[in-house]
N, C-alpha and C positions, 0 to 999 in steps of 0.2 A: 757332650764332651767339649771342654774349652780348648781353644787353640793355644798353642804355646806362644809366649811373648817373643816378639822379634826385637823388642827394644834393646838397643845397644849392640845388636849383631851387625857384623860387616856384610856389605853387599856391593854389587856393582850394577849399573844400569846396562843391561845387555842390549836393549833396543827400546825405541819409542815408536809406537805405531799411531798413525792418525787416520781417522775415518775419511772416506772419499770427499765428504763435504767439509772436512776440517773442523767439525764441531765437537768431536770426541777424540780423546787421546788416551793411550794406555802405555805407561812405562813398564817394561819387563825388568824386574829386579831379580838378580841371581845372588842368593845368599851363599856364604862360605860352605854351608852344609850341602850345597848343590841344588837345593830346592829353589823354585822360582815363584814369584808372586807378581800380581798386577796392581799397579797404582792407577786407577781409572779416574779420568778428569773430563769435565764438560766445559765447553766454551761459554764464557759470560759476555765479554765484549772486547773489542780491540785485540790485544794479545793476552788477555786474562782468562785463565782456566781455573775452575774450582774443583776440589776433590769430591769425588762421588763416595758414598758410603761413609760420610763423616771422616774421611781420611783413612779408614780401615783398608788394608790390602786384601786382595782376592787370591786365594790359593790355599794350600800349596799345590804346585805342579811339579812333576818329576824333572822337568827341564825347561829352559827358556823357549825352546821350540814348541813344547806342549802348551805353554802359556799363550804363545802367539796364535797357535791353531785355535785354541779355545776362544780367545777374544774376537778373532776375525769371524767366527761363526755365530756370535751372539746377535740377537735382534737389536739390542741397545747400540752396539758398535756400528752395525750396518745402517742404523737410523730407521729401522722398521717400527720402532715404538714411538707413539706420539704422546 
């Protein structure tokens, strides 16, 4: 099943979470529909981050809180993956 396109839909950045070591970030985007998605990024150098998943968003989640709980529990965000 294909994900519906989010192109052109309005959203707000509900929060941005950073890993303890500062090398991973996840912006929690809340769309007008109420669903939330994650925009995951990895540190490259200096203040530069690059999008993970070729810029595709992760989700949907029922709420920004659900998205935050999900990303905080992942091995990738905690830095457990090498």
